[in-house]
C-alpha positions in Angstrom: 178.7 25.5 99.8 176.6 24.5 96.6 177.3 21.4 94.7 180.1 22.4 92.1 179.2 19.2 89.8 175.9 20.1 88.5 174.4 17.6 86.0 173.7 19.1 82.9 170.2 18.2 81.2 170.3 15.8 78.5 169.8 17.5 74.9 167.5 15.3 73.0 166.6 15.2 69.2 163.4 16.8 69.8 165.3 19.7 71.6 167.6 20.0 68.8 164.8 20.2 66.1 163.0 22.7 68.0 166.1 24.8 68.2 166.8 24.4 64.4 163.3 25.4 63.5 163.4 28.6 65.9 166.6 29.6 64.3 165.0 29.1 60.7 161.9 31.3 61.9 164.4 34.0 63.1 166.3 34.2 59.9 163.0 34.1 57.7 161.6 36.9 59.7 164.9 39.0 59.1 164.7 38.0 55.4 161.2 39.2 55.2 162.1 42.6 56.7 164.8 43.0 54.0 162.6 42.1 51.2 160.0 44.7 52.4 162.6 47.4 52.5 163.8 46.5 48.9 160.4 46.5 47.7 159.6 49.9 49.2 162.9 51.3 47.8 162.1 49.9 44.4 158.5 51.4 44.5 159.8 55.1 45.4 162.6 54.6 42.7 160.0 53.8 40.1 157.7 56.7 41.1 160.7 59.2 41.0 161.6 57.8 37.4 158.1 58.2 36.2 158.1 61.7 37.5 161.2 62.4 35.4 159.7 60.8 32.3 162.3 57.8 32.4 159.8 55.1 31.3 162.4 52.2 30.6 164.2 52.5 34.0 160.7 52.9 35.8 159.6 49.9 34.2 162.7 47.9 35.3 162.3 49.2 38.9 158.7 47.8 38.8 160.0 44.5 37.5 162.4 44.2 40.4 159.6 45.2 42.7 157.5 42.4 41.4 160.1 39.9 41.7 160.7 40.8 45.3 157.1 40.6 46.2 156.9 37.1 44.8 159.9 36.1 46.7 158.3 37.6 49.8 155.3 35.4 49.3 157.4 32.4 49.3 159.3 33.5 52.4 155.7 34.0 54.1 154.9 30.4 53.2 158.2 28.9 54.5 157.7 30.9 57.6 154.2 29.6 58.0 155.5 26.0 57.5 158.0 26.5 60.1 155.5 28.0 62.6 153.1 25.0 62.0 155.7 22.6 62.6 156.8 24.1 65.9 153.1 24.1 67.0 152.9 20.3 66.1 156.1 19.5 68.0 154.8 21.4 71.0 151.6 19.6 70.8 153.3 16.2 70.4 155.5 17.0 73.6 152.5 17.9 75.7 150.7 14.7 74.5 153.8 12.6 75.5 153.9 14.3 78.8 150.2 13.5 79.5 150.8 10.0 78.4 153.8 9.5 80.5 151.8 11.0 83.5 148.9 8.5 83.0 151.5 5.7 82.6 153.1 6.5 85.8 149.8 7.0 87.4 148.6 3.5 86.4 151.9 2.0 87.8 151.3 3.7 91.0 147.8 2.3 91.2 149.0 -1.2 90.5 151.7 -1.0 93.0 149.0 0.1 95.7 146.7 -2.5 94.6 149.3 -5.0 94.8 149.7 -4.4 98.7 146.1 -4.8 99.2 144.6 -8.2 99.6 140.9 -8.7 98.8 140.5 -11.2 101.7 141.8 -8.7 104.1 139.7 -5.9 103.1 136.6 -8.4 103.3 137.7 -9.3 106.9 138.2 -5.7 107.9 134.5 -4.8 106.6 133.2 -7.8 108.6 135.2 -6.9 111.7 133.8 -3.2 111.5 130.2 -4.3 111.1 130.6 -6.8 114.0 132.0 -4.0 116.3 129.3 -1.6 115.3 126.7 -4.1 116.0 128.2 -4.8 119.3 128.4 -1.2 120.2 124.8 -0.8 119.5 123.8 -3.6 121.5 125.8 -2.1 124.4 124.2 1.3 124.0 120.7 -0.3 123.9 121.5 -1.9 127.2 122.9 1.0 129.1 120.4 3.5 127.7 116.9 2.2 126.5 115.0 4.6 124.3 112.2 6.4 125.6 108.6 5.1 124.7 106.1 7.3 123.0 104.2 8.0 126.4 107.6 9.1 128.0 108.2 11.5 125.0 104.7 13.1 125.5 105.4 13.4 129.3 108.7 15.0 128.7 107.3 17.6 126.0 104.5 18.4 128.5 106.9 19.3 131.3 109.0 21.4 128.8 105.9 23.4 127.9 104.9 23.9 131.5 108.6 25.1 132.4 108.4 27.4 129.3 105.1 29.0 130.4 106.3 29.4 134.0 109.3 31.3 132.6 107.4 33.5 130.5 104.9 34.5 133.5 108.2 35.2 135.6 109.6 37.4 133.0 106.4 39.7 132.8 106.9 43.1 134.6 104.9 43.6 137.9 102.3 46.2 138.1 103.5 49.3 140.1 101.7 49.7 143.5 100.7 53.6 143.1 100.3 55.1 146.4 98.7 58.5 146.6 100.4 61.5 148.4 99.0 62.5 151.8 97.7 65.7 150.3 95.6 64.0 147.7 94.2 61.8 150.3 93.0 64.6 152.5 91.4 66.3 149.7 89.6 63.1 148.7 88.1 62.7 152.1 84.2 62.8 151.8 81.7 63.4 154.6 80.3 60.6 156.6 77.3 58.7 155.5 74.2 59.6 157.7 73.5 56.9 160.0 69.6 57.8 160.2 67.3 58.1 157.1 64.9 60.9 157.1 61.3 60.0 158.1 58.5 61.4 156.0 55.5 62.4 158.4 52.7 64.9 158.8 53.0 68.5 158.7 53.6 69.9 162.2 50.7 71.5 163.7 52.9 74.1 165.4 55.1 75.4 162.6 53.4 74.2 159.5 56.6 72.5 158.2 56.6 69.2 157.3 58.2 66.8 160.1 60.6 65.3 157.4 62.0 68.7 156.6 62.7 69.3 160.3 64.6 66.2 160.4 66.7 67.1 157.3 67.4 70.7 158.9 68.8 69.3 162.1 72.4 68.3 162.2 73.1 64.8 161.8 74.9 63.1 164.7 78.4 62.0 163.5 
């Protein structure tokens, strides 16, 4: 169940002034509309009287129209002043809100700073620097940094491993085996073991001896 006793916001003098100005602005706006309606009516009446050749009455209607127009100009000036004052109040209210926010922020900063001691801050910074230096010393003892020569050896080993992996990843050349039929077709006659001997022409046949040797079958 909600709280029955709701605290009403406090109405300040600024709120009352703004309300009064807005009320006047609304009333002046309504008065403007009335004057514009009267001016238009007097204008139409004067036109009608001129058409009927009633000069005196037409002039009277135009004089009334002129008076209403002058009054309308005054109302416009009043309305402009009201609008300007409302804008000034709104601007001043925003400036005050900004000032209050800055003032509250300044107070908060002072309150926080009052809880911080400069000696404690300096001691904390010294302790942090000392702890970091101690940790760096421990790291240097547990794991010394590599020398330039060690770095070169590690780099060379890395490049060697990288080259081995590249060679392993290369595709193997396929071992192509010819079919049995192609192997049989490609069989060539044996090379002769004896070379032909060039000699004199045979006395009996008149055929050179070397040609006889060529005509005889070779022994496999």
